[in-house]
N, C-alpha and C positions, 0 to 999 in steps of 0.2 A: 397874863394870856397875851399873847402880841397878837394887834389887831391891825388890819388894812389901814383904817383909820389915822391911827398913832403913827404907823411908819410913813404914812402921806403927809402927816403934819411936820412929821420930821425933816423930809426931804423939803419940804416948802422951806420949812425955815435955814437950813443949810444952803438953799438957792438964794434966797436973801442976804444972806452973808457972805456968800462966794460970788465978788465980782470980779476977781482975776482970773478963774478956771472958767473954762467952757461948761456951757449950760448941758451941752450934750454926754457930758461924762455923767453929771447929776441925773438926765433924763433913763440914760440907760441905766445906772444903778439903781433909779427906782421901778422899771420894767423888772428887773430881776426881783426886787423886793415884792411888787407886785405877788408876780407869779408863785416865787417863795411862800408866801403870806397864805396865798390861797391852797396852795399845795398842801403845805404843813398844816393845816385844819383839815384838811381830807385825810391824811395820813393814818391817823389812830381809826378810824373805819374801815383799812383796807389791811392791815397787818395782823398777822397772827401774834401769840404771846412770844413768839422764839426772836422777834425781831424787835428793838427800840430805837428810838432816836432820841438823843441827849444833847441839848444846847448849853452848854458852858456859861456861855454869854449871850442871854434873850436877847441883847442889843443888837448881835449878830448872828441873823436868822442865816446869812450863808456862808459859817462854819459850824459844822455841828460833828459829833459822832455818831456813827451806826454800833450797834451792838449786836450779835448773831449768836442766839443760843441753839445749834443743833439739836432734834430730839432724834433724831435717827442719822443713820452713816458713819463715816469712819470716823468723824469729829464729834460723836454724840457726848454730850457733857461736857464738851468747851464753852468757854466763852470769848468771843473774838470781835474785836474793835476796831473800827475803820474812820479813819478821820477824812471829812469829806470838806471842800471847799468846791463854793459854787461863786463862779468868775462874772464879772458884768456882764460876759457876752453871752449868759445863762439865756435862755434855752437854744441859743444857735451853737453853743459849743457845749459838750459833758461834764457833768462834775469833776473835778480832780480826786480820785480816791487811792488812801492809802493804807495799808493795814498796818495798825499799831502791835497788834500782836503776834509774834514770833510762831509761826506754824510751819509743819511740814505738809505741803499742798503742791500738786504740780501746777497750779496755776497762780499762785501766790509765790513770789521771790521771797527770799530771806530777807530781803530790803524792806518787804512790804509792796514793793508794785502787783498790781493786778492786774490779770489777763481776764477780761469780761470785753465779749464785744459789743457791748451796749455802752462801753467807755472809751469806744474808738471813735473821731471824728467820721471816719470812712471804713468799711468793711467790704470784703468779697461777699460776702454771703449775704448782704442787705439787712444786717441783722446790727449796725453799728447805731452811733447816736443819732435822733431824728427832733426836731422842735417838738413834735407830736408827744415825746416821750416825757417822763415825770421823774422827781426824786422817789416817786413809791415802786419805778420801775427798778430804779438803780438797786434800790434796797431788796426787792425781790430778786435781781440778778445776782446780789450779795448772798442771799439766804440760800437761793440754788447753786450755787459754786460747791457748798457742803451738802446737798443733797442728790442732784441729777445731772447737773452739767459740768462735772468733773473732767476734763479734757487731759487724757494720757497721750494721745496722739499729737497733740501741738502746744507742750506744756511751754510755761514761764520758766519753771522750776525742773530742768534737765534732768538733774539728779534725782530727785523724788521720783519721776515717770519712770525714769530706767530703774529705780529701785523696785518699783511696782512691777514692772514689767518681768525680772529678774526673781523676784520672790515677794508675791504679795506678802508674805508672811511678816519678813524683814519690814516691809511697807509698814505695816500696822503697827508694829513693836516701835517704829521712828515716828510714827503719828501720835502714839501713846506716850512715847518719851517727852513731846514736845506738849503734847495736852498737858501732860504733868507738872512740867516746870514751867510754862507759861500762861495757861488756858485756863486753869481750873477759876473756880468764882471765889 
């Protein structure tokens, strides 16, 4: 288990050994790590069984994978992985999120870019990133992309949105093809 005390001790040790670099960088990284340590400890209490967080390297709590397993909607039965990187400017800047699993979705490009207002620095509707948001909000936003936040009118993957508008049956077949090829457990 990653504890705040351990992370602070590591940060102090680094600060003592780093006579060349500016201490403000260490301080900012420490603030990010403090925030993440607290948020990660609370995540388990707020997520349902359809969302998981996996830390490949527990020493890098700022890099992790979010796994979404929708139990309803077009993508039901799929397993979707997102890489998340939290920069030193967190919580002023949103985390960087990329979808690792290929899928057919109007708000996720085939390259893995994700269109979700909470991940934008600024948004016209006021629902972009704010320092009051947390990793939990990002995970819920990603989950909602598969349940109720699908936006066919302002898509990132224009081909998927157009296919849905022209022929919803064909769209469902395309979704199922991608599920079968890339998103099964």
